[in-house]
Structures are given as structure tokens and as C-alpha cells.
C-alpha positions in Angstrom: 34.1 -61.8 26.3 34.9 -58.1 26.3 33.7 -55.7 23.7 36.3 -54.9 21.0 37.7 -51.5 20.7 36.4 -49.6 17.6 38.9 -47.8 15.4 38.0 -44.1 15.3 37.7 -43.3 11.6 35.0 -42.3 9.2 32.4 -45.0 8.7 32.2 -45.6 4.9 28.8 -47.4 4.9 26.1 -44.6 5.0 23.5 -46.7 6.8 26.0 -47.7 9.5 27.2 -44.2 9.7 23.6 -42.9 10.3 22.9 -45.5 13.0 26.2 -44.7 14.8 25.4 -40.9 14.6 22.0 -41.4 16.1 23.2 -43.5 19.0 26.2 -41.3 19.9 24.2 -38.1 19.5 21.6 -39.5 22.0 24.4 -40.5 24.3 26.0 -37.0 24.2 22.6 -35.4 24.9 22.0 -37.8 27.8 25.4 -36.9 29.3 24.7 -33.2 28.9 21.4 -33.5 30.8 23.1 -35.6 33.5 25.9 -33.1 34.1 23.3 -30.3 34.2 21.3 -32.0 36.9 24.2 -33.5 38.9 26.6 -30.6 38.9 24.2 -27.6 38.4 26.3 -26.8 35.3 25.2 -24.6 32.4 25.5 -26.7 29.3 24.8 -25.7 25.7 25.2 -28.3 23.0 24.8 -28.0 19.2 25.2 -30.9 16.8 24.9 -30.8 13.0 24.5 -34.0 11.0 26.3 -34.3 7.6 22.9 -33.6 6.1 22.8 -30.2 7.7 20.1 -31.1 10.3 20.7 -29.5 13.7 20.1 -31.0 17.1 20.7 -28.9 20.2 20.3 -28.9 24.0 20.6 -26.1 26.6 20.3 -26.2 30.3 16.9 -25.1 31.6 18.6 -22.4 33.8 20.0 -20.5 30.8 19.7 -20.1 27.1 21.9 -20.4 24.1 22.5 -16.6 23.7 23.6 -16.3 27.4 26.0 -19.2 27.0 27.5 -17.9 23.8 27.8 -14.4 25.3 29.6 -15.8 28.4 31.9 -17.8 26.2 32.6 -14.7 24.1 33.6 -12.7 27.2 35.7 -15.4 28.9 37.5 -16.7 25.8 38.0 -13.4 24.1 37.2 -15.0 20.8 34.9 -13.1 18.4 32.0 -15.2 17.5 30.6 -12.6 15.1 32.1 -9.7 13.2 31.6 -6.0 14.2 28.9 -5.5 11.6 26.7 -8.0 13.3 27.4 -6.4 16.7 26.6 -3.0 15.3 23.4 -4.4 13.9 22.4 -5.7 17.3 23.1 -2.3 18.8 21.0 -0.6 16.1 18.2 -3.0 16.8 18.3 -2.2 20.5 18.4 1.5 19.8 15.3 1.2 17.5 13.5 -0.8 20.1 14.2 1.8 22.8 13.0 4.6 20.4 9.9 2.7 19.7 9.2 2.2 23.4 9.8 5.9 24.0 7.4 6.8 21.1 4.7 4.5 22.4 5.0 6.2 25.8 4.9 9.7 24.2 1.8 8.6 22.1 0.0 7.6 25.2 0.8 10.9 26.8 -0.5 12.7 23.7 -3.8 10.8 24.1 -4.0 11.9 27.7 -3.0 8.5 29.2 -0.5 7.9 32.0 0.0 11.6 32.6 -0.5 11.6 36.4 3.2 10.9 37.0 4.4 13.7 34.7 5.8 17.0 36.1 4.6 20.5 35.2 7.4 21.0 32.6 6.6 17.8 30.9 2.9 18.6 30.8 3.7 22.1 29.3 5.8 20.4 26.6 3.0 18.0 25.7 0.5 20.9 25.6 2.7 22.9 23.2 3.2 19.8 21.0 -0.6 19.3 20.8 -1.2 23.0 20.0 1.5 22.9 17.2 -0.1 19.7 15.9 -3.5 21.3 15.9 -2.2 24.3 14.0 -0.6 22.0 11.4 -3.8 20.0 11.0 -5.9 23.1 10.5 -3.4 24.5 7.9 -3.5 21.2 6.0 -7.3 21.2 6.3 -7.5 24.7 4.8 -5.1 23.7 2.0 -7.4 20.7 1.2 -10.4 23.1 1.2 -8.7 25.6 -1.1 -7.8 22.7 -3.5 -11.4 21.5 -3.5 -12.6 25.0 -4.3 -10.1 25.3 -7.2 -11.2 22.0 -8.5 -14.9 23.0 -8.3 -14.1 26.2 -10.2 -12.3 24.3 -12.9 -15.2 21.8 -13.2 -17.7 24.7 -13.4 -15.7 26.4 -16.2 -15.4 23.1 -18.1 -19.2 22.6 -17.6 -19.9 26.1 -19.0 -17.7 25.5 -22.0 -19.4 22.2 -22.7 -22.8 23.9 -22.3 -21.8 26.7 -24.7 -20.5 24.2 -27.2 -23.8 22.3 -27.0 -25.7 25.5 -27.6 -23.5 26.3 -30.6 -24.2 22.9 -32.1 -28.0 23.3 -31.5 -27.9 26.7 -33.2 -25.9 25.4 -36.2 -28.3 22.5 -36.5 -31.3 24.9 -36.4 -29.7 27.1 -39.1 -29.0 24.1 -41.2 -32.6 23.0 -40.9 -33.8 26.4 -41.9 -31.6 26.4 -44.9 -32.9 23.0 -45.9 -36.5 24.2 -45.6 -35.7 27.3 -47.6 -34.1 25.2 -50.2 -37.1 22.9 -50.3 -39.5 25.9 -50.6 -37.4 27.5 -53.4 -37.3 24.1 -55.2 -41.0 23.7 -55.0 -41.7 27.2 -56.3 -39.3 26.5 -59.2 -41.1 23.3 -60.0 -44.4 25.1 -60.0 -43.1 27.9 -62.2 -41.7 25.4 -64.7 -45.0 23.4 -64.6 -47.0 26.6 -65.3 -44.7 27.6 -68.1 -45.3 24.3 -69.9 -49.2 24.4 -69.6 -51.4 26.0 -72.2 -52.5 29.6 -71.4 -56.1 28.7 -71.2 -55.6 26.1 -68.4 -53.5 28.4 -66.3 -55.0 29.6 -63.1 -55.8 33.3 -63.1 -56.1 34.3 -59.5 -57.0 37.9 -60.5 -59.9 36.8 -62.8 -63.3 38.1 -61.3 -65.8 35.6 -60.2 -68.5 35.1 -62.8 -71.2 34.8 -60.2 -70.4 38.3 -59.0 -71.4 39.7 -62.4 -75.0 38.3 -62.2 
């Protein structure tokens, strides 16, 4: 009994739809590989499931970018807007500049210079001399900045030292004042004490010694 013909329409059952997708995707991939081998064709295949998952195949003799570029040229259809194309051109330009700078850097380091002409060597020598002058100027500027900073630090240190001396002098003067006040206070106490004692008990420092009279 022959196989019945399937009506081509969306399969409503999600499980059946997923099974059918897997079988038919594998079948398409198999056919793409077969036509690549049998006919030496360049095949590029991209399949997206409804979940967003991508499956792709490209012939071993080419790649996806080459196939898309060839399709773009032959069909005349624009696969991307001019902004993307300009961006690719800018990327290529930056890559070339980077390669050129890498070569120039090697030349500055004295590498790969055997193939250079006299004019190119003179240009490299001048660039090195200009760079050396710039480095020395920057070095002198750093040195002058360090000297200025050292002078500022020295002045600040002198100011702190002077302030410390002032504090020590003020403290010494205060201590002297305190001692003088203590001495004056003690003398006042002695005077007050003597003034309250009877005259006979007061010490008479100018009285002659009685032993001297004998």
C-alpha cells in the first residue's frame, strides 16, 4: 500500500511539529551534502527553528561569507545597509593601519631594516632623534617639577619647625611665669606668717652671735 500524501500546512501539535522539523531538517542537510559531493557545487544552508535555534551547513570548499558575497554580486540585492558596509570598510582600514604601525614599530626597534632604502632609513633616524628630544624635554620637566615639590616641602618643613620652636618658647615662658608666681606666693605666705608671730619669736638674721662676744 502506497504512502499517503501529506497536506502541506502548519502542524498544530507541537510535539509532532518538532519531530517533523528534525526529520526534514536532517533530510535537507543530507541533500545539501550530497549535491556538494556529486556536483562539486557550493552550497550554503541556514535553517532557523521557531524557537530561534540555528542550524547551518556550508560546502567545505567555501564559507558562508563568500557565498553571501557572491549572491550579493550576482543578484544585485543588498543584504545589508550602507552603514554596515561602511563599518566593514572602516574595520579594514583600521586593520591596515595597525599592520603598518606594527611594521613601523619593528623598524623603530631596529628590526627588519635590511630591506629598507636610504631615504626610509633617514626618515626613521630623524623620527628617533625627534622622539629622543621629546623624551629628554619631558624628563627635564619632570625633574623641574620634582625640584619645585622638594622646595615646597622644605618650606613647609621650616614653617612647621618654626611653629614648634614658638610653641616651646611659649611653654618655657609659661613655666617661668608659673615658677615666679609660686615664688611670689611663697614669699607672701612667709611675710604674712611672720607678721602674725610675736616679736620675740621672730628670726633676727642681723643679731650677732652670742658666742662671738665671749
